DSSP file (Angstrom, degrees, kcal/mol; ACC not computed):
  #  RESIDUE AA STRUCTURE BP1 BP2  ACC     N-H-->O    O-->H-N    N-H-->O    O-->H-N    TCO  KAPPA ALPHA  PHI   PSI    X-CA   Y-CA   Z-CA
    1    1 A X     >        0   0    0      0, 0.0     4,-2.1     0, 0.0     5,-0.2   0.000 360.0 360.0 360.0 -49.7   84.6   57.1  135.6
    2    2 A X  H  >  +     0   0    0      1,-0.2     4,-2.3     2,-0.2     5,-0.2   0.872 360.0  56.2 -59.9 -33.2   83.6   57.4  131.9
    3    3 A X  H  > S+     0   0    0      2,-0.2     4,-2.8     1,-0.2    -1,-0.2   0.933 105.9  50.3 -61.3 -44.9   82.3   60.9  132.7
    4    4 A X  H  > S+     0   0    0      1,-0.2     4,-2.6     2,-0.2    -2,-0.2   0.919 110.9  48.2 -61.4 -44.1   85.7   61.9  134.0
    5    5 A X  H  X S+     0   0    0     -4,-2.1     4,-2.6     2,-0.2    -1,-0.2   0.894 110.8  51.8 -65.3 -38.1   87.4   60.6  130.9
    6    6 A X  H  X S+     0   0    0     -4,-2.3     4,-2.3    -5,-0.2    -2,-0.2   0.925 111.2  46.7 -63.1 -44.8   84.9   62.4  128.7
    7    7 A X  H  X S+     0   0    0     -4,-2.8     4,-2.7     2,-0.2    -2,-0.2   0.910 112.3  50.5 -66.2 -39.9   85.6   65.6  130.4
    8    8 A X  H  X S+     0   0    0     -4,-2.6     4,-2.7     2,-0.2    -2,-0.2   0.912 110.3  49.9 -62.3 -43.1   89.3   65.1  130.2
    9    9 A X  H  X S+     0   0    0     -4,-2.6     4,-2.5     2,-0.2    -2,-0.2   0.904 111.1  49.1 -59.3 -44.9   89.0   64.4  126.5
   10   10 A X  H  X S+     0   0    0     -4,-2.3     4,-2.6     2,-0.2    -2,-0.2   0.901 111.2  49.6 -63.6 -43.1   87.0   67.5  126.0
   11   11 A X  H  X S+     0   0    0     -4,-2.7     4,-2.7     2,-0.2     5,-0.2   0.918 111.2  49.2 -64.8 -40.9   89.6   69.6  128.0
   12   12 A X  H  X S+     0   0    0     -4,-2.7     4,-2.9     2,-0.2     5,-0.2   0.934 111.8  49.5 -62.2 -45.2   92.4   68.1  125.9
   13   13 A X  H  X S+     0   0    0     -4,-2.5     4,-2.3     2,-0.2    -2,-0.2   0.911 111.5  48.3 -59.6 -41.8   90.5   68.9  122.7
   14   14 A X  H  X S+     0   0    0     -4,-2.6     4,-2.3     2,-0.2    -2,-0.2   0.935 113.4  46.5 -64.0 -47.1   89.8   72.5  123.9
   15   15 A X  H  X S+     0   0    0     -4,-2.7     4,-2.8     2,-0.2     5,-0.2   0.915 112.2  51.1 -62.4 -43.3   93.5   73.0  124.8
   16   16 A X  H  X S+     0   0    0     -4,-2.9     4,-2.9    -5,-0.2    -1,-0.2   0.904 109.7  50.5 -59.0 -42.8   94.6   71.5  121.5
   17   17 A X  H  X S+     0   0    0     -4,-2.3     4,-1.9    -5,-0.2    -1,-0.2   0.913 112.5  46.5 -63.1 -42.1   92.3   73.9  119.6
   18   18 A X  H  X S+     0   0    0     -4,-2.3     4,-2.3     2,-0.2    -2,-0.2   0.917 114.4  46.4 -67.3 -42.8   93.6   76.9  121.5
   19   19 A X  H  X S+     0   0    0     -4,-2.8     4,-2.7     1,-0.2    -2,-0.2   0.909 110.3  53.7 -67.6 -41.5   97.2   75.9  121.0
   20   20 A X  H  X S+     0   0    0     -4,-2.9     4,-2.1    -5,-0.2    -1,-0.2   0.899 110.4  47.0 -57.0 -42.6   96.6   75.2  117.3
   21   21 A X  H  X S+     0   0    0     -4,-1.9     4,-2.2     2,-0.2    -2,-0.2   0.899 112.0  49.8 -66.1 -42.3   95.2   78.6  116.9
   22   22 A X  H  X S+     0   0    0     -4,-2.3     4,-2.3     2,-0.2    -2,-0.2   0.890 110.2  50.9 -63.5 -40.8   98.0   80.3  118.7
   23   23 A X  H  X S+     0   0    0     -4,-2.7     4,-1.6     2,-0.2    -2,-0.2   0.931 110.7  47.9 -63.9 -46.3  100.6   78.4  116.6
   24   24 A X  H  X S+     0   0    0     -4,-2.1     4,-0.8     1,-0.2    -1,-0.2   0.917 112.5  49.3 -60.9 -43.2   99.0   79.4  113.4
   25   25 A X  H  < S+     0   0    0     -4,-2.2     3,-0.5     1,-0.2    -1,-0.2   0.895 113.5  45.0 -66.8 -39.1   98.7   83.0  114.4
   26   26 A X  H  < S+     0   0    0     -4,-2.3    -1,-0.2     1,-0.2    -2,-0.2   0.710 104.8  61.5 -80.0 -16.6  102.4   83.2  115.6
   27   27 A X  H  < S+     0   0    0     -4,-1.6     2,-0.5    -5,-0.2    -1,-0.2   0.732  95.0  72.1 -78.1 -21.1  103.8   81.5  112.5
   28   28 A X  S  < S-     0   0    0     -4,-0.8     3,-0.1    -3,-0.5     0, 0.0  -0.822  93.3-116.7 -94.7 127.9  102.4   84.3  110.3
   29   29 A X        -     0   0    0     -2,-0.5     3,-0.1     1,-0.1    -2,-0.1  -0.309  40.6 -95.0 -58.7 145.3  104.3   87.6  110.5
   30   30 A X        -     0   0    0      1,-0.2     2,-3.3    -4,-0.1    -1,-0.1  -0.248  61.0 -75.2 -56.7 154.3  102.1   90.4  111.8
   31   31 A X  S    S+     0   0    0     -3,-0.1     2,-0.4     1,-0.0    -1,-0.2  -0.193  74.8 167.2 -57.0  72.1  100.6   92.4  109.0
   32   32 A X        -     0   0    0     -2,-3.3     2,-0.1    -3,-0.1    70,-0.1  -0.739  32.8-127.2 -94.9 137.6  103.8   94.2  108.2
   33   33 A X        -     0   0    0     -2,-0.4    68,-3.1     1,-0.1     3,-0.1  -0.458  35.0 -95.2 -76.7 153.0  104.2   96.1  105.0
   34   34 A X  B     -A  100   0A   0     66,-0.3    66,-0.3    -2,-0.1    -1,-0.1  -0.346  49.3 -94.7 -63.2 151.4  107.1   95.3  102.7
   35   35 A X        -     0   0    0     64,-2.5    -1,-0.1    30,-0.1    64,-0.1  -0.370  50.7 -95.1 -63.5 146.6  110.1   97.6  103.1
   36   36 A X    >   -     0   0    0      1,-0.1     3,-2.1    -3,-0.1    -1,-0.1  -0.249  32.4-111.4 -63.8 155.2  110.1  100.5  100.7
   37   37 A X  T 3  S+     0   0    0      1,-0.3    -1,-0.1    -3,-0.1    -2,-0.1   0.732 113.2  69.8 -60.4 -23.9  112.1  100.1   97.5
   38   38 A X  T 3  S+     0   0    0      2,-0.1    19,-2.3     1,-0.1     2,-0.8   0.615  80.6  84.8 -74.4  -8.9  114.7  102.7   98.7
   39   39 A X  E <  S-D   56   0B   0     -3,-2.1    17,-0.2    17,-0.2     2,-0.2  -0.843  80.1-145.5 -91.2 109.5  115.8  100.2  101.4
   40   40 A X  E     -D   55   0B   0     15,-2.5    15,-2.3    -2,-0.8     2,-0.4  -0.513  12.6-162.8 -79.7 141.0  118.4   98.1   99.5
   41   41 A X  E     -D   54   0B   0     -2,-0.2     2,-0.5    13,-0.2    13,-0.2  -0.989   8.7-175.5-127.7 121.9  118.6   94.4  100.4
   42   42 A X  E     -D   53   0B   0     11,-1.8    11,-2.6    -2,-0.4     2,-0.5  -0.971  12.5-163.6-117.0 113.5  121.6   92.2   99.5
   43   43 A X  E     -D   52   0B   0     -2,-0.5     2,-0.5     9,-0.2     9,-0.2  -0.861   7.4-171.7-104.6 129.8  121.1   88.6  100.4
   44   44 A X  E     -D   51   0B   0      7,-2.8     7,-2.3    -2,-0.5     2,-0.3  -0.971   9.1-161.5-119.5 114.5  124.0   86.1  100.6
   45   45 A X  E     +D   50   0B   0     -2,-0.5     2,-0.3     5,-0.2     5,-0.2  -0.689  14.8 166.9 -93.6 145.2  123.2   82.4  101.1
   46   46 A X  E >   -D   49   0B   0      3,-2.5     3,-2.0    -2,-0.3    -2,-0.0  -0.948  51.2 -94.5-146.0 168.4  125.6   79.8  102.3
   47   47 A X  T 3  S+     0   0    0     -2,-0.3     3,-0.1     1,-0.3    -2,-0.0   0.685 122.6  48.4 -59.2 -18.5  125.1   76.2  103.5
   48   48 A X  T 3  S-     0   0    0      1,-0.1    43,-1.5    42,-0.0     2,-0.4   0.176 127.9 -65.1-109.2  19.1  125.0   77.3  107.1
   49   49 A X  E <   -DE  46  90B   0     -3,-2.0    -3,-2.5    41,-0.3     2,-0.3  -0.995  57.9 -88.2 142.0-145.3  122.5   80.2  106.8
   50   50 A X  E     -DE  45  89B   0     39,-2.0    39,-3.1    -2,-0.4     2,-0.4  -0.983  17.5-138.7-161.6 163.4  122.4   83.5  105.1
   51   51 A X  E     -DE  44  88B   0     -7,-2.3    -7,-2.8    -2,-0.3     2,-0.5  -0.978   9.3-160.0-129.9 145.2  123.2   87.2  105.6
   52   52 A X  E     -DE  43  87B   0     35,-3.0    35,-2.9    -2,-0.4     2,-0.7  -0.984   5.1-156.3-128.1 121.0  121.2   90.2  104.6
   53   53 A X  E     -DE  42  86B   0    -11,-2.6   -11,-1.8    -2,-0.5     2,-0.5  -0.870  13.8-162.7 -93.4 118.7  122.8   93.6  104.2
   54   54 A X  E     -DE  41  85B   0     31,-3.1    31,-2.2    -2,-0.7     2,-0.4  -0.873   9.3-179.0-102.7 129.2  120.3   96.4  104.7
   55   55 A X  E     -DE  40  84B   0    -15,-2.3   -15,-2.5    -2,-0.5     2,-0.9  -0.995  22.2-139.8-131.9 131.8  121.0   99.9  103.4
   56   56 A X  E     +D   39   0B   0     27,-2.8    26,-3.0    -2,-0.4   -17,-0.2  -0.772  27.9 166.0 -88.7 102.6  118.7  102.9  103.8
   57   57 A X        +     0   0    0    -19,-2.3   -18,-0.2    -2,-0.9    -1,-0.1   0.208  46.3 108.7 -96.5  13.4  118.8  104.9  100.6
   58   58 A X  S    S-     0   0    0      2,-0.2    24,-0.3    22,-0.1     4,-0.1  -0.365  78.0-122.8 -83.7 167.7  115.7  106.8  101.6
   59   59 A X  S    S+     0   0    0     22,-0.1     2,-0.3    -2,-0.1    22,-0.2   0.545  93.1  50.2 -85.4  -7.2  115.7  110.5  102.7
   60   60 A X  S    S-     0   0    0     20,-0.1    -2,-0.2     1,-0.0     2,-0.1  -0.845  98.9 -83.8-127.7 163.1  114.1  109.6  106.0
   61   61 A X        -     0   0    0     -2,-0.3     2,-0.3    20,-0.1    19,-0.2  -0.375  46.0-162.0 -63.7 141.7  114.8  107.2  108.8
   62   62 A X  E     -B   79   0A   0     17,-2.4    17,-3.7    -4,-0.1     2,-0.5  -0.966  13.9-149.7-128.5 146.8  113.3  103.7  108.3
   63   63 A X  E     +B   78   0A   0     -2,-0.3    39,-1.8    15,-0.2     2,-0.3  -0.974  32.2 160.0-115.8 118.6  112.5  100.8  110.6
   64   64 A X  E     -BC  77 101A   0     13,-2.3    13,-3.5    -2,-0.5     2,-0.3  -0.913  22.5-162.1-138.4 159.5  112.8   97.4  109.0
   65   65 A X  E     - C   0 100A   0     35,-2.7    35,-2.4    -2,-0.3     2,-0.5  -0.979  27.3-113.5-139.4 153.1  113.2   93.7  109.9
   66   66 A X  E     - C   0  99A   0      9,-0.4     8,-2.4    -2,-0.3     2,-0.5  -0.777  28.1-141.4 -89.0 128.0  114.2   90.6  108.0
   67   67 A X  E     - C   0  98A   0     31,-3.1    30,-2.3    -2,-0.5    31,-1.3  -0.789  20.2-166.7 -89.4 124.5  111.4   88.1  107.7
   68   68 A X  E >   - C   0  96A   0     -2,-0.5     3,-0.7     3,-0.3     2,-0.3  -0.944  13.8-139.6-118.5 129.4  112.6   84.5  108.1
   69   69 A X  E 3  S+ C   0  95A   0     26,-3.2    26,-2.2    -2,-0.5     3,-0.1  -0.670  87.6  10.4 -82.5 142.7  110.7   81.4  107.2
   70   70 A X  T 3  S+     0   0    0     -2,-0.3     2,-0.3    24,-0.2    -1,-0.2   0.600 125.6  55.1  67.0  15.3  111.0   78.5  109.7
   71   71 A X  S <  S-     0   0    0     -3,-0.7    -3,-0.3    24,-0.1    -1,-0.1  -0.966  99.1 -69.5-162.8 167.9  112.8   80.6  112.3
   72   72 A X        -     0   0    0     -2,-0.3    -3,-0.1     1,-0.1    22,-0.0  -0.312  52.5-115.1 -66.2 148.2  112.4   83.8  114.3
   73   73 A X        -     0   0    0      1,-0.1    -6,-0.2    -6,-0.1    -1,-0.1  -0.244  38.2 -91.7 -72.7 169.0  112.5   87.0  112.4
   74   74 A X        -     0   0    0     -8,-2.4    -1,-0.1     1,-0.1    -6,-0.1  -0.238  47.0 -91.9 -73.9 170.0  115.3   89.6  113.0
   75   75 A X        -     0   0    0      1,-0.1     2,-0.5   -10,-0.1    -9,-0.4  -0.180  54.1 -85.3 -67.7 174.1  115.0   92.3  115.5
   76   76 A X        -     0   0    0    -11,-0.1     2,-0.5    -3,-0.1   -11,-0.2  -0.768  44.3-152.7 -86.9 124.8  113.7   95.7  114.2
   77   77 A X  E     -B   64   0A   0    -13,-3.5   -13,-2.3    -2,-0.5     2,-0.7  -0.864   4.5-150.4-100.3 132.1  116.5   97.8  112.8
   78   78 A X  E     -B   63   0A   0     -2,-0.5     2,-0.6   -15,-0.2   -15,-0.2  -0.901  19.8-167.9 -97.8 115.5  116.3  101.6  112.9
   79   79 A X  E     -B   62   0A   0    -17,-3.7   -17,-2.4    -2,-0.7     3,-0.1  -0.907  10.6-150.5-111.9 119.6  118.2  102.9  109.9
   80   80 A X    >   -     0   0    0     -2,-0.6     3,-2.3   -19,-0.2   -24,-0.3  -0.381  51.9 -67.9 -71.7 161.9  119.1  106.6  109.4
   81   81 A X  T 3  S+     0   0    0      1,-0.3   -24,-0.2   -22,-0.2    -1,-0.2  -0.325 125.6   8.9 -53.5 133.4  119.5  107.8  105.8
   82   82 A X  T 3  S+     0   0    0    -26,-3.0    -1,-0.3   -24,-0.3     2,-0.2   0.495 101.0 132.1  70.4   9.8  122.6  106.2  104.2
   83   83 A X    <   -     0   0    0     -3,-2.3   -27,-2.8   -27,-0.2     2,-0.3  -0.584  39.7-158.0 -88.8 154.2  123.0  103.8  107.2
   84   84 A X  E     -E   55   0B   0    -29,-0.2     2,-0.3    -2,-0.2   -29,-0.2  -0.942   9.8-172.4-130.0 151.7  123.5  100.0  106.8
   85   85 A X  E     -E   54   0B   0    -31,-2.2   -31,-3.1    -2,-0.3     2,-0.5  -0.990  15.2-142.8-139.2 146.5  123.0   97.0  109.1
   86   86 A X  E     -E   53   0B   0     -2,-0.3     2,-0.5   -33,-0.2   -33,-0.2  -0.957  11.4-165.5-114.3 124.4  124.1   93.4  108.5
   87   87 A X  E     -E   52   0B   0    -35,-2.9   -35,-3.0    -2,-0.5     2,-0.5  -0.944   6.8-166.4-107.7 127.0  121.7   90.6  109.8
   88   88 A X  E     -E   51   0B   0     -2,-0.5     2,-0.6   -37,-0.2   -37,-0.2  -0.964   7.1-163.7-117.5 121.6  123.3   87.2  109.9
   89   89 A X  E     -E   50   0B   0    -39,-3.1   -39,-2.0    -2,-0.5     2,-0.7  -0.920   6.6-168.6-101.6 121.3  121.2   84.0  110.3
   90   90 A X  E     +E   49   0B   0     -2,-0.6     2,-0.3   -41,-0.2   -41,-0.3  -0.880  45.6  76.6-112.7  99.6  123.3   81.1  111.4
   91   91 A X  S    S-     0   0    0    -43,-1.5    -2,-0.1    -2,-0.7   -20,-0.0  -0.955  72.3-114.1 173.7 169.6  121.3   77.8  111.1
   92   92 A X  S    S+     0   0    0     -2,-0.3   -43,-0.1     1,-0.1    -1,-0.1   0.676 101.9  50.1 -98.7 -21.3  120.0   75.2  108.7
   93   93 A X  S    S+     0   0    0    -23,-0.1   -22,-0.1     2,-0.0    -1,-0.1   0.845  86.2  88.4 -94.0 -34.5  116.3   75.6  108.9
   94   94 A X        -     0   0    0    -24,-0.1     2,-0.4   -26,-0.1   -24,-0.2  -0.334  55.1-167.5 -67.7 145.5  115.6   79.3  108.5
   95   95 A X  E     - C   0  69A   0    -26,-2.2   -26,-3.2   -24,-0.1   -24,-0.1  -0.996  27.8-107.0-133.2 138.7  115.2   80.7  105.0
   96   96 A X  E     + C   0  68A   0     -2,-0.4   -28,-0.2   -28,-0.2     3,-0.1  -0.391  40.9 166.3 -60.7 135.6  115.2   84.3  103.9
   97   97 A X  E     -     0   0A   0    -30,-2.3     2,-0.3     1,-0.4   -29,-0.2   0.726  49.7 -59.5-114.5 -57.6  111.7   85.5  103.0
   98   98 A X  E     - C   0  67A   0    -31,-1.3   -31,-3.1     2,-0.0     2,-0.4  -0.949  42.6 -93.8-171.8-178.2  111.7   89.3  102.7
   99   99 A X  E     + C   0  66A   0     -2,-0.3   -64,-2.5   -33,-0.2     2,-0.3  -0.993  42.7 178.5-120.7 131.8  112.3   92.7  104.4
  100  100 A X  E     -AC  34  65A   0    -35,-2.4   -35,-2.7    -2,-0.4   -66,-0.3  -0.866  30.7-101.0-131.0 161.4  109.3   94.4  106.0
  101  101 A X  E       C   0  64A   0    -68,-3.1   -37,-0.3    -2,-0.3   -66,-0.1  -0.357 360.0 360.0 -75.0 162.1  108.6   97.5  108.0
  102  102 A X              0   0    0    -39,-1.8   -38,-0.2   -25,-0.1    -1,-0.1   0.312 360.0 360.0-147.9 360.0  108.2   97.4  111.8
């Protein structure tokens, strides 16, 4: 019986270690470069979330996403030159972090 408990404890420790590693890895955005400076970002905060207006002032198409702390990031937006997209986060935990390429 003690051997079985010892094995179970080792298995739990191994699973916890794996889950802990996966959580840390997924909490950090993939090595995404910041959006180029020609992609304008206007951030509007309110008590129930925030909104980010993205405008591509570049001469070429850009793919960008809004990086959010404490919540999932936005989808990847493909912006043609002079195109705009509005990302709205509705919630109390997420906080705007930055805009990155994708």
